[in-house]
matplotlib code that plots the C-alpha trace (Angstrom):
import matplotlib.pyplot as plt

x = [-11.1, -10.1, -8.9, -12.4, -13.7, -11.4, -13.6, -11.3, -11.3, -13.2, -13.7, -13.0, -12.4, -13.7, -14.4, -11.1, -9.8, -8.6, -7.8, -8.4, -7.7, -4.9, -4.4, -4.8, -1.7, 0.0, 1.9, 0.9, 1.6, 4.7, 5.6, 3.8, 5.7, 5.5, 5.6, 5.2, 3.9, 6.6, 3.7, 3.2, 0.5, -1.8, -1.8, -4.9, -3.3, -2.1, -4.8, -5.7, -7.8, -4.9, -2.5, -4.8, -5.0, -1.2, -0.7, -3.2, -2.6, 1.1, 2.5, 0.0, -0.9, -4.3, -5.1, -3.6, -0.6, -1.3, -3.8, -4.2, -3.6, -3.4, -4.5, -3.3, -5.3, -8.5, -8.9, -11.9, -13.3, -13.5, -14.4, -10.7, -10.0, -8.9, -7.5, -6.1, -8.4, -7.4, -8.6, -8.9, -8.3, -7.5, -8.6, -6.0, -5.7, -4.6, -1.0, -0.7, 2.3, 4.3, 7.6, 8.7, 9.6, 8.2, 4.6, 3.4, 4.1, 3.9, 1.1, 1.6, 0.6, 1.2, 1.1, 0.5, 3.1, 6.7, 8.4, 11.7, 9.9, 6.4, 5.9, 3.8, 0.9, -0.7, -3.8, -1.6, 0.7, -2.5, -3.8, -0.5, -0.4, -4.0, -3.8, -0.6, -2.1, -5.2, -3.2, -1.1, -4.2, -5.6, -2.4, -1.8, 2.0, 4.7, 7.4, 7.4, 9.8, 10.1, 10.1, 13.8, 14.5, 13.1, 15.5, 16.5, 15.1, 17.9, 18.3, 14.6, 13.8, 10.8, 9.8, 11.2, 9.5, 10.2, 7.4, 8.6, 8.3, 4.8, 3.7, 4.2, 2.3, 1.7, 2.4, -0.1, 1.9, 1.0, -0.1, 2.7, 2.0, 2.1, 5.1, 4.4, 3.8, 6.6, 6.0, 7.7, 7.9, 10.3, 9.0, 11.1, 11.4, 8.6, 6.1, 2.6, -0.5]
y = [4.2, 0.5, -0.2, 0.5, -2.4, -5.0, -7.6, -8.0, -4.2, -3.1, 0.7, 1.6, 5.4, 7.3, 4.1, 3.6, 5.3, 8.9, 12.2, 14.8, 14.5, 14.5, 17.6, 17.5, 16.8, 19.8, 17.6, 14.8, 11.2, 10.0, 7.1, 4.0, 3.1, -0.5, -1.3, -4.3, -4.0, -6.0, -7.8, -11.6, -11.8, -14.1, -12.2, -10.4, -7.0, -7.5, -5.5, -1.9, -1.2, -2.1, -0.1, 2.9, 2.6, 2.5, 5.5, 7.6, 6.7, 6.0, 8.1, 11.0, 11.0, 12.1, 8.6, 5.5, 6.4, 4.4, 4.6, 0.8, -2.1, -5.7, -8.1, -11.7, -13.1, -11.9, -14.0, -13.2, -15.6, -13.8, -14.9, -15.3, -17.3, -16.4, -13.0, -11.2, -8.4, -4.9, -2.2, 1.3, 3.6, 7.1, 9.1, 9.1, 12.9, 12.9, 13.4, 10.6, 10.0, 7.0, 8.1, 11.4, 14.2, 12.2, 12.1, 14.8, 12.8, 9.2, 6.7, 4.3, 0.6, -1.7, -5.5, -6.8, -9.3, -9.8, -11.0, -11.6, -14.7, -15.0, -16.6, -14.7, -16.8, -16.8, -14.8, -12.0, -12.1, -11.9, -8.9, -7.1, -7.8, -6.8, -3.6, -2.6, -3.3, -1.2, 1.7, 1.7, 1.7, 4.5, 6.6, 6.8, 7.0, 6.3, 4.6, 1.8, 1.8, 0.0, 2.2, 1.6, 2.8, 6.2, 9.1, 8.9, 5.4, 3.0, 1.9, 0.7, -3.0, -2.3, -3.9, -7.4, -9.0, -8.6, -6.3, -6.3, -10.1, -9.9, -7.6, -10.5, -13.1, -16.2, -14.3, -11.5, -8.7, -5.1, -3.6, -1.6, 1.9, 2.2, 4.0, 7.6, 8.2, 10.1, 13.8, 13.8, 11.0, 11.0, 9.4, 6.5, 4.7, 2.1, 4.0, 4.2, 6.1]
z = [-8.6, -9.3, -5.7, -4.3, -6.4, -4.9, -3.2, -0.2, 0.5, 3.6, 4.0, 7.7, 7.1, 10.1, 12.1, 13.8, 16.9, 16.2, 18.0, 15.3, 11.6, 9.1, 6.9, 3.1, 1.1, -0.5, -3.1, -5.4, -4.4, -6.1, -3.9, -2.6, 0.6, 1.9, 5.6, 7.9, 11.4, 13.3, 15.0, 14.5, 11.8, 13.7, 17.1, 18.3, 18.0, 14.4, 12.7, 11.6, 14.7, 17.1, 15.0, 15.1, 18.9, 19.2, 16.8, 18.6, 22.3, 22.3, 19.5, 19.8, 16.1, 14.8, 13.6, 12.1, 10.0, 6.9, 4.1, 3.7, 6.0, 4.7, 7.4, 6.8, 9.8, 8.2, 5.0, 2.8, 0.2, -3.2, -6.7, -7.3, -4.1, -0.6, -0.1, 3.0, 4.0, 2.8, 5.2, 3.7, 6.7, 5.4, 2.4, -0.4, -0.2, 3.5, 4.6, 7.2, 9.4, 8.3, 6.8, 8.3, 5.9, 2.9, 4.2, 1.8, -1.3, -0.1, 0.5, 3.4, 2.9, 5.9, 5.7, 9.2, 10.2, 11.5, 8.3, 9.9, 11.3, 9.7, 6.3, 3.9, 2.6, -0.9, 0.3, 1.5, -1.6, -3.8, -1.9, -2.2, -6.0, -6.6, -4.5, -6.2, -9.7, -8.8, -7.5, -10.7, -12.9, -10.8, -11.2, -7.5, -7.1, -9.6, -7.5, -4.9, -2.0, 1.3, 4.4, 4.9, 1.3, 2.0, 2.9, 6.6, 7.2, 6.1, 9.8, 10.0, 9.7, 7.6, 5.4, 5.8, 2.8, -0.9, -1.9, -5.6, -5.8, -4.3, -7.2, -9.5, -7.4, -9.5, -12.7, -12.1, -13.5, -12.8, -16.1, -17.7, -18.8, -22.6, -24.0, -25.0, -28.6, -30.3, -30.9, -34.3, -36.8, -39.7, -42.8, -43.9, -47.2, -47.6, -45.3, -46.6, -45.4]

ax = plt.figure().add_subplot(projection="3d")
ax.plot(x, y, z, "-o")
ax.set_aspect("equal")
plt.show()
């Protein structure tokens, strides 16, 4: 998996507060769903460990509701420059709670911050772009949506940053999938073998 090799990724699976475990998915992941935490990005509680505590103790969930949390306040120096830490918190095959009836086929990615007021920095934009590119290469999901673009969540102020612009941070385009080869080819005048 390409995402595992990101230098800013920290594997915290099984290390955060929990009360049970999430069940395995019964459907393939088709959507990568982008969230923000609605917590100011530099505050003490704006991280994966705090979100796990809230999801378990306040909401009664088995664990943190996302698969990945990007933490702007925890910058990591990488060979490519500063990057916001990406915390890997749940196995990809787990149906976590983050978007209601769409949990079976969606992967939750939360960027810590309150982006109605916070400004997204380059280290965070780079981590979003690099995580997205790795997930696309790994074939994890086909579509990207904000939380409020998912069925039944149009009322939600999440996410309040332009995740699509972040994918193209400083020109780092997510690799496009090659066009499928045609099944039938009609020989045309001038063709040679």
